[in-house]
N, C-alpha and C positions, 0 to 999 in steps of 0.2 A: 504494500500500500504506500509506504513512504520511500520506496526504492527510487533513487534518482533525485530525491529532494535535497540531500546533502552530499557534498563531495566525499569521495572515498577516504581521504585523509582525515576527515572529521571523526572517523572511527578511532582516532588516537585517544579519545575520551575513555575508551575501554581500559586504558592504562590505570584508571582510577578504581578498577574493580576490587583490587586488593584492599584499598582504603574503605570501600563500602562493606566488604566482608568484615573488616576490623570493627566498623561501627555497629554492624549487626550483631557480632559476637559480644561486644561490650553491652549493648542494650539488652540482649537476652540474659546476660549475667547479672543485670540489675545495676550496672555502673552508670547511673544517669546524671552524675554531677556535672560533667562537661559535655554532655550529649548535644545540647543546643549549639555550643560553640563549634564542636567537631562537625556537626551537620552543616553549619554555615561555611566552614572551611572547605568541606566536600563540595558544596554548591559552587563556590568560586573556582575550585580545581577543575570541575567538569566544564564550567563555562570557559575557562582559560584554554583547556585542551581542545574543545570544539573550535574556538576562535583560532587557535594556532593551526589546527588541521585545515580549516577553511582558508586561512591566509596562505599556507604552504601550497595548497592546491591551486591557488590563483597565480602563484609565482611561476 
């Protein structure tokens, strides 16, 4: 459905999957003290990686 919508290099955001797994593991363990901050950092990381991938695909 969304194939062709984003350039191929925008898949670089998949590099953040390990960070997402860490967040999931911590939230399941009940470590919720810094979860809001960590989720915000994760959002910026994904946005930066998508932007970098789209920029590299235009170059």
